[in-house]
One Martini backbone bead per residue (centre of mass of N, CA, C, O) as a GRO file, in nm:
protein
  127
    1MET     BB    1   0.098   0.036   0.021
    2GLU     BB    2   0.033   0.374  -0.055
    3TYR     BB    3   0.129   0.686   0.065
    4HIS     BB    4  -0.043   1.005   0.066
    5GLN     BB    5   0.010   1.335   0.055
    6ILE     BB    6  -0.286   1.564   0.114
    7ALA     BB    7  -0.216   1.726   0.390
    8ARG     BB    8  -0.234   1.945   0.635
    9SER     BB    9  -0.319   1.942   0.955
   10GLY     BB   10  -0.452   2.242   0.960
   11GLN     BB   11  -0.682   2.169   0.735
   12VAL     BB   12  -0.803   1.967   0.983
   13PRO     BB   13  -0.996   2.043   1.208
   14GLU     BB   14  -1.195   2.015   1.450
   15GLY     BB   15  -1.507   1.924   1.308
   16VAL     BB   16  -1.392   1.878   1.014
   17VAL     BB   17  -1.464   1.864   0.658
   18ARG     BB   18  -1.268   1.760   0.365
   19ARG     BB   19  -1.142   1.791   0.036
   20PHE     BB   20  -0.937   1.550  -0.140
   21PHE     BB   21  -0.649   1.429  -0.332
   22ALA     BB   22  -0.543   1.100  -0.469
   23GLY     BB   23  -0.525   1.172  -0.746
   24ALA     BB   24  -0.837   1.038  -0.853
   25VAL     BB   25  -0.902   1.032  -0.550
   26GLU     BB   26  -1.169   1.106  -0.342
   27VAL     BB   27  -1.141   1.269  -0.018
   28ALA     BB   28  -1.266   1.252   0.313
   29LEU     BB   29  -1.166   1.463   0.569
   30SER     BB   30  -1.157   1.409   0.928
   31ARG     BB   31  -1.215   1.537   1.272
   32SER     BB   32  -1.234   1.332   1.576
   33GLU     BB   33  -1.109   1.353   1.873
   34GLY     BB   34  -0.820   1.410   1.707
   35GLU     BB   35  -0.899   1.219   1.472
   36ILE     BB   36  -0.826   1.090   1.166
   37HIS     BB   37  -1.035   1.061   0.867
   38ALA     BB   38  -1.086   0.834   0.575
   39MET     BB   39  -1.300   0.875   0.283
   40SER     BB   40  -1.507   0.861   0.062
   41ASN     BB   41  -1.684   1.135  -0.099
   42TYR     BB   42  -1.926   0.925  -0.156
   43CYS     BB   43  -2.234   0.855  -0.121
   44THR     BB   44  -2.425   0.549  -0.142
   45HIS     BB   45  -2.699   0.667  -0.214
   46LEU     BB   46  -2.649   0.971  -0.413
   47ASP     BB   47  -2.348   1.102  -0.434
   48CYS     BB   48  -2.288   1.279  -0.221
   49LEU     BB   49  -2.088   1.501  -0.054
   50LEU     BB   50  -1.916   1.447   0.238
   51SER     BB   51  -1.763   1.730   0.249
   52SER     BB   52  -2.064   1.862   0.317
   53GLY     BB   53  -2.074   1.761   0.588
   54LYS     BB   54  -2.066   1.617   0.925
   55VAL     BB   55  -1.937   1.605   1.235
   56THR     BB   56  -1.985   1.339   1.462
   57ASP     BB   57  -1.987   1.117   1.717
   58GLU     BB   58  -2.068   0.868   1.527
   59GLY     BB   59  -2.017   1.025   1.238
   60LEU     BB   60  -2.056   1.086   0.906
   61LEU     BB   61  -2.263   1.337   0.773
   62CYS     BB   62  -2.493   1.361   0.532
   63SER     BB   63  -2.647   1.648   0.393
   64CYS     BB   64  -2.880   1.536   0.213
   65HIS     BB   65  -3.023   1.261   0.400
   66GLY     BB   66  -2.865   1.163   0.689
   67SER     BB   67  -2.642   0.988   0.668
   68VAL     BB   68  -2.428   0.767   0.865
   69PHE     BB   69  -2.071   0.710   0.900
   70ASP     BB   70  -1.836   0.513   0.999
   71TYR     BB   71  -1.509   0.584   1.047
   72ASP     BB   72  -1.380   0.283   1.042
   73SER     BB   73  -1.591   0.112   0.832
   74GLY     BB   74  -1.835   0.279   0.665
   75GLU     BB   75  -2.088   0.216   0.791
   76PRO     BB   76  -2.416   0.250   0.812
   77LEU     BB   77  -2.611   0.405   1.084
   78GLN     BB   78  -2.802   0.563   0.879
   79PRO     BB   79  -3.046   0.631   0.695
   80PRO     BB   80  -3.061   0.547   0.358
   81ALA     BB   81  -2.812   0.406   0.365
   82THR     BB   82  -2.674   0.052   0.295
   83ARG     BB   83  -2.380   0.120   0.211
   84PRO     BB   84  -2.060   0.140   0.228
   85VAL     BB   85  -1.782   0.318   0.259
   86THR     BB   86  -1.469   0.396   0.187
   87VAL     BB   87  -1.181   0.320   0.380
   88PHE     BB   88  -0.882   0.474   0.489
   89PRO     BB   89  -0.578   0.479   0.571
   90VAL     BB   90  -0.430   0.687   0.836
   91LYS     BB   91  -0.176   0.946   0.881
   92GLU     BB   92   0.013   1.152   1.124
   93GLU     BB   93   0.305   1.344   1.020
   94GLY     BB   94   0.482   1.625   1.047
   95GLY     BB   95   0.207   1.797   0.969
   96HIS     BB   96   0.082   1.548   0.806
   97ILE     BB   97  -0.138   1.383   0.572
   98TYR     BB   98  -0.191   1.030   0.520
   99VAL     BB   99  -0.302   0.811   0.251
  100GLY     BB  100  -0.403   0.484   0.192
  101ILE     BB  101  -0.351   0.343  -0.142
  102ASP     BB  102  -0.486   0.105  -0.348
  103GLU     BB  103  -0.632  -0.045  -0.606
  104GLY     BB  104  -0.887  -0.147  -0.453
  105LEU     BB  105  -0.962   0.119  -0.310
  106ALA     BB  106  -0.981   0.296  -0.560
  107GLU     BB  107  -1.203   0.139  -0.703
  108ALA     BB  108  -1.416   0.158  -0.477
  109ALA     BB  109  -1.421   0.477  -0.457
  110MET     BB  110  -1.502   0.514  -0.780
  111ARG     BB  111  -1.758   0.370  -0.721
  112ARG     BB  112  -2.074   0.472  -0.835
  113ARG     BB  113  -2.409   0.484  -0.824
  114ALA     BB  114  -2.489   0.639  -1.081
  115ALA     BB  115  -2.328   0.456  -1.277
  116GLU     BB  116  -2.497   0.194  -1.203
  117SER     BB  117  -2.810   0.332  -1.251
  118ARG     BB  118  -2.780   0.454  -1.515
  119ARG     BB  119  -2.933   0.522  -1.805
  120LEU     BB  120  -2.834   0.515  -2.146
  121SER     BB  121  -3.123   0.424  -2.231
  122PRO     BB  122  -3.418   0.377  -2.314
  123PRO     BB  123  -3.658   0.182  -2.279
  124ALA     BB  124  -3.802  -0.067  -2.421
  125ALA     BB  125  -4.053  -0.141  -2.608
  126THR     BB  126  -4.368  -0.284  -2.562
  127SER     BB  127  -4.627  -0.519  -2.702
   0.00000   0.00000   0.00000
């Protein structure tokens, strides 16, 4: 696994969530109780940006429809989301934040709901 330096520690203060990039992977970084958390930036319900959400005691709250995701596992703790978001290993050293990303995590993080459910053409007419 390769760790990518994606932010300075001061860019993610307590109670804040922000969007950063590790190559093509969009990451929502948040800090809760002094600990840094990193997860995919897209809610698994309707692809809303988790970086627009809020840090709560329970997990990261999506601002669109109220789903809350566990910081450590990415599991949804509140509906409407039913699938977990991708969580990345993260470390903070020397005033910088590093996120671990390998091919599998990158692929999972970039897989988005809208792309899976969007119809490319109208349904075929039935007779």
